[in-house]
N, C-alpha and C positions, 0 to 999 in steps of 0.2 A: 867318214862322212855318210851320211843317209844319201845323198845326191851325186852324182858321180860329176867330174869336170865335164863330161858332155852335156849333163844336163841342165848344171850351171851356166853354161854357156848358151846354150839354147832358151833358157830363162831370160837372159840378156837379150837376145837377138829377137826372140819371139814374143816375150811378154809375160810367159806364164809354163808352167811346167805340171804334170800331173804326179802326184805321189800316191803310187799304188798302195793300196792297204795302210793307210795312213793309221787306222784302227780296223780292229776284225769287221769284217762282215755280219757275222751274228750281232754284235754289239751296235752295228749301225741300222740293224732291222728291230733289236730292240728300242731303241731311240725312235724308229718309226712308228711302233706301236705306241709309245708315250703320247707322240703327236696325234695319232687318232684318236686318244681320248679327249683331245682339246679341239676336234673339229664337230663336236656336237653332233647335230642329225646326220651328218656325211658319215656314211658307214662303209668299212672296205669292202665288203661281200655284195653290197647292194647298188649298183649302178644308178638306180632311180633315184636316190639322194644326193647324186652329184650334180647339183644345181647351177653351178656357177665355174667358170673356167679357172679361178684363182683364189686362194686364201691365204692371208699372210697371218703367222703367228710371230709370237716375240721372242725375248732371249729364254733360254733353256735353261734350267739349274738342277734339273733331277738327277738321280744318281747314275744311270747310263751316260749321259750328256758328260758328267764330270769325269767318269772314267775315261771316255773318249779323248776329250782335250789334255787328259794326263798322259796321253801315248809319247812315249819317249821318243819313237821314231816322228811323229808329227812337230814335235818341240824342237827336236835338232833340225829338222828341214828349216823349219821357221827361222833360227836362228842361223843357218847356213846362209839363207838369202838376205834376211834383214839386218844381221848383225847383233849384236849386244846392246843396240839401244831398244830394240823390238821387246814389248811386254807381251807375255803370254796371259790368256784369258782363265781365270778360274771356272767360267762357264761358257757356254755356247752363246756368246753376245751377238747381237744383230739378229735381222730377221730371218724367219725361215719360211720359204715360199712353196706352197703345195699347188701344184698345178693340175688339173682335171681334164681327161678327155672329152672335152663338152663343147658344143658351139658357142660362139661369142668372142667379142674383144674383149681381151684381159685389160686393156687400157694401160699397158706397163712394159710393152714390148719395142720401144724406141731405143735406138743408139744413145749410149751416154758413158760419162766418166763417173766416177764416185767423188765426191767433195768432203773433206774432213773437219773442218773447224767453222767456229761463229766468230763473226767480226762485231764487235761493239757497236750498237746502234743499228744492226741489221738483222732481218729475220731469216734471211736467206744461209744456207751452208756455202763454204767457201774453199778455194784450192788455190795453192802456189807453187813454183816451180821446184821449191823443197819438199814437196808433200807433207807439208806442216800436219804433224799429228797423227799420220797412218803410214805405215810400212809395208803392208800388204793387204790386197783383197783375196778372201778365200772362199770358194766353192766348194761345200761339204756334200758330198753326195751322199744320202740316208736313202735311198733306193737305187737301183740298176736303173742306168739311163743309156740307151741308144738314141740312134737318129731320128726316132719319131716321138722319142720321150720329153719334148719340150727342153732340150739340152740347150745351155746357154750358148750364146753366139759370142765368138770371140775375134775381134781383128788382129791380125797376127801384125806385131810390130808396132802397132798404133800407139805404144807407149812413148815411142821415139819422137814422133810428130807432136805430142801432147807435150812432152818435156821442152822441147825447143819453143813451142807456141806460147807457153806460159812464161818465159824468161823477161818480155817486155815489162810485164806485170810486177815483176821485183818480189818481194816478200809479201807485198800485203795482198797480193792475188786476186782473184776474180771470185765472184758468186756464181751458183750454179745457173742462175738464169742468163749468163753469159757464155756459157761453155757450149752451147749449140753450134756455133759457128768454128769453134775449134776442131768437134767431134765430127763435123760435115767434110771437113778438111781431110779426114782419114778414110773418105769412101773407098779411095782406090786400093786400098787393103786387103789381101785375102781372107777370107772367114774361115775359121775352124770352129768345130764343136766340141764342146766339155763333154764328152761320154765317158762312160766307165762303169764300175761296179760299186755297191753300197761300201762304204767304208775310203773310198777313195777320195782324195782332195787335191783340188787344183789349186796351186799357190800362183797369184798374179800380180803383176806390178801394179801399184796403185793407180798408174794412169792408162791402163789397158781400158781400151774402149771396148763395150760390149753391151749384149742386149738379151733380151728375154727371146723366147721362141715359142709360138703355139703349139699346144699339143695334139699330136695326130696318131698316138699310141693308142693302148687301150687299159694300161694301169697308172693311177696317180703318180706322178713325180715329186718327190720331198727333195729339197735343197736347201741347206743354210748358208748364209752368205755373212759371215763375221769378218770384220776386218782385224788386223793386227796394230793395234795402237803403239805410239813411241813414248817412251820414257823421257827421251831428250831429242828435239828435233835433229834432222840429219845436217851437217855442215859440208864444206868442199873438201875437209880431210878424211871424212869417211870413204871407206873402202868396199863396202859391202856392195854384193851384186845389184841390190835396190837402188843404193845411192850411186853407183857406176853410172847409171842412166840418167840421174838428175842433172838438169844443167847449172 
């Protein structure tokens, strides 16, 4: 097993675990170089071009990213936590967020949970107590991130609160516009920071409350945020660490 029993227990209790060297640091920095090419006039060696606090890039399918997500260590850890219903991605799906150490409100640093499916007749994204459609949130470090480099903030144990709060809404669930009250009820939870080395991946429970952090460092921060989808929704019979927390 990639993760020790202690790490799995910590995931269940805290809502996340850091998988060190999910893929190699040199490969992560190669991925970062590919992303710089997509940032247009924003140049890695010229701080005068860093004119905004955040830039969002789309899914990545270039060869270095395909090699990264093919890491056996990473894929095995996903299966260990999310079980056989979890789908591996053929590319680095989800948003890549690049944060720059410049002044200004990024406009996206509020506490929230991720939603995972569409409801017929609604434009919003929804979430339900069985985490329909999503097995994990992942934070993929494509640069070294310390406490000043805009690390994602994580409310430790908040996934338990969210799991319980979603029960009254049954399988239908609620839209993202109705989740702020659930999130605010986790204000009492302690906060940890997703720091680490390029190539590390945080495997997070889909109900974990999290938030962006403003950049106080000197080097741009590169972070991908793919989810792990489900081939089939969890039921009460599932025994994976993710499903064990679901109500």
